[in-house]
N, C-alpha and C positions, 0 to 999 in steps of 0.2 A: 504494500500500500504506500503510494508516493508521499502521502502526508506525514507518515510517521517513520518510514524506512530511512535509517541513517545513511544508507548507501545510495539513496535516490538522487539523481541530478535532473531537474526539470528541463533544463536547456543546455544544448551543446551543439557544436558544429554549425551547420546552416540554420538550424532552428534558433540558435543563440543570435546569429546575425540578423535574422528576421525580427526577433524580439527586440533587439537593440534599436533597429530602424524604427520600429513602432513606438518604443519608449521615448525616444528623443523628440518625436513629433507631438506628443501629448501637451495640451495647453491647459491652463487653469480652468476648472469647471465653472460655468456661469448659470447653471440651472436654478430653478426655483427651489428645488429640493436642497441644494447646497445652501441657499440663503436661509431656508427654514431650519436646516440643521444647525447653522451657526446661531440663529436666534434662540433655539432650544437649549443648546449648550451654554450660551451666555446667560440664559435665565436660570437654568438648573444648577450649573457648576461654577458660574461666575468667574471664569478664568481671567486672571490679571497678568498682563505682560509688563514686566518690571525691567527697568534699565535698558530700554530699547535703544537708547542713544549709543550703546556699545555695539549695535549691529551696523557694520559698514555698508556702504552702498554697493560694493562689488559682491558677486556671488560668494556664498559661504557654505561651509560644511558645519552644521550645528551638531554638536556632540552632547548627548543627554543621558540621564539615568532613565531606566525603564520601569514601568509599573506592571502590576499583575495583568497578564493576558493582553498586554499592549493597548490598554484602554486610553493611554495618553496620546495616541496618534491624533485623533480629531480634536483633542483638548488643546493642542498647540497648533495643529495644522490649519484649522478653520479660522481662529482668531488672527493668526499671522497673515492669512490671505485677505481677510476682510478688513483688518485694522492697519496692517503694514504693507499690504500689496505684494507680499512675498509668497510665491507658490512653491512650497517646500516639498521636494520629492523624498519620500521616506524609503530608506533601504530596509527591506524586510528579509526574514529568514526563508530559506529555500523550501521549507516544508509547507509554506502557505500556497505555493504555486501549483496550478493544475490547469489544463486547457479550458475547463468550464468556467473558471473565475478570472482568467487573464484579463479580459476586457474590463471587467468591473474594477479590479484593483488598479490597473493602469489609468483608467479614467478618474480615479480618486487621487492620482499622483503617486501611488505606491509602486515601487519597483523591486525586483529581486536584488539582494545585496551581493551581486557578483562583481568582481574587480573590473571586468570588461564593460559591464553596464555602467558602473560608477564612473569609469574613465570617460566613456562616451558622453555622459551627462555633464561632466566637468568641462569637456571640450566645447560644449555648446553653451556653457555658462549658466548651469542650473543651480538653484539653491537645493541643498541636500540636508537630510537629517539622519544620523545614525545613532543607534543605541548599541554600543559595543558589547553589552552583556547579552544581547540577543534573546533567544528563547529561554536560555538558562536563567537570565535575570527576570524574565517575564513569568516564570513559573516558580519563583522562589517561595520559601516558607515564610510564615509570619514573623519569625524571629530575625529574618534578614531584610526586613522592610527598610527601604531607602539606602540599602548598601549597594555599592557598585561591585558587580560580580563579573569582572572583565577577563578573568583568567590571565593569560599572557598575550591577549590580542592587541596588536598594534597596526593591523592592516590599514586602518583609517588614517593613521599618521603617514604611512608609506604612500598612500594614494594622494593625500592632500599635498604632501611635499613634492611628489612627482609632477603635479599640475600647478604647483605654486599657489594652492588655495589657502583661504583664510578660515581658520577654525574658530567657532564661537562656542565656548563651553556654556551649556544650558542646564539649568536645574528645574525640575518639575516636582512640585509637592501638592498633594491632594488626591490624585488618582489611587494611591496605595490604600486609601481609606474607603474606596468605593465598595469593597467587599471584605467580609470576614472569611476565615478559613474553616470550613466544616471538617474536612479531612485533608491533611497535607499530602502532596504528591508522592513523597517517599514512602508514605504509609498505604497508599492506594492499592498496590498489588495484593496486599494481604486482606483486603476487605471484600465484601460481597460484590460491590461495584467493580472492583478490579478483576475479580474472578469472572464476572459476567463479560467484561470487555475482552478477556483472554479467550473465552468460549466463542465470542463473536469474531475473533481473529483481529481485533483492533490493537491488541497488545501481544507481542511475541519477542523472540530473541533479537530481532533486528530493530525493535522499537527504540527510538532515541530516548534515553533516560531524562534528558532535559525538557521533554515535552510532557512529562508526568506532572502536571500542575495540580494544585489543590482544588477541592470542590468548593466553589465560592458561594457565599450567602450575601445577598444584597438587602434591599428594603424588605422588612418583614419576612426574611428567609427566602426571598425570591431571587431571580437573576437580574432584577432591575438594580442598577448601581445606585448607591446612596448619594444624595445630592450634596457632596462635599465641595466646599469652595476650593478652587485651584489657583496655584501661583506658578508662574513661569518667569524665571529670571535669567538674564544674559550677562555673562562676565565679559571682561575686556577681551577683544579678539586676539588671536594668535596668528600673525601673518607669516606664512611659510614660503613667500615668494622667493626668498633668497636660496631656497633649496630646490627650486624648479629644475627638473631634469637631472638632478643629482641622486646618487645612491647613498642613502643615509646609513651611517654606522649604527650597529645595534644599540650602543650606549646612547646615542643621540635620540633614537626612536623611543627608548625607554624613558629618557628624561622628559621629552615632549609629552609623551603619554601621561606621565606622572603629573606634569604641570596641569594638564587638562583635568585629570581626576581630582587633583587638590582643589582646583577652582570650583568644580561641581560640588564636592563635599562641603566646602566652606559655605556655598550658597544654600545647600540643603539645610545645614545646621541653622542658618539665619531664618530661612523660610519656615522651618518647624516652630521656631519661637513665635514668629508672626502668626502662624496658624493657631497656636495655643491661645494667644491673646484674642484673636478674632472669634474663637469658639464661645467665649464668654458673652459675646454680644449677639449671637444668632437667635432668631425667633423660636417660639415654642414648637411650631409645626416642623420646621427644619431640624430642630433638636431631636424631635421624636423620630423623624425619618432617617437620621444619621446615627441612631443608637446601635 
């Protein structure tokens, strides 16, 4: 099953070439549904874009922390498009892609996080956002909330340097509180639900362990996300233009990656304090819905 098979590659060869040609031609959505989606998100989750003066005019690679099940995508994507006029192309995990949803994801600005896809979009000057923790960070347990789980990944540094791109460290706080965790992903295989998934063939020896996420509980135990207020903050940009076309030493890549991570962690800590203060001022109905 392509969605969960750790060995699956959704695009290669001429199919990858076709996909890239299609991806670079996508323009910002202008439908009424997009407008309504933005208004709904603005009303329910109240996303605030903070320190937008740090966003330079040139195309950027926004690097951010990831929330459970990637619910942060529209929380940042729609306000950035509506309020800042920036159509951000989100780099996603390969497990999401399948022929039947290709058109839908592309039209929303989402692309597969493949180096050749990323390079092609940088060559045409697209704004991109990457969550280096990927699916691993998007399925983390409750005790790792707001932690960066990047392992040793620094491919985003390598690509940004290769194209002389500017990195904007970005912190997102709020989406991690959309859901409680009924059962953690690491405990799932030993539950009735996990055994049922195994019988259905949805979990087997080839299943990616980082896709075993928790069973989420939203408003009143449903899958509806809790209406938590969201904060998106941008740190000072990291201009990598001097590295364009150069091969970075491992030590340099690790240093740049750590700088980005430190900036994000610093912003997260500040935003969590802001979140705690704001909670004391929310109304009764919202307080009930966010319990």
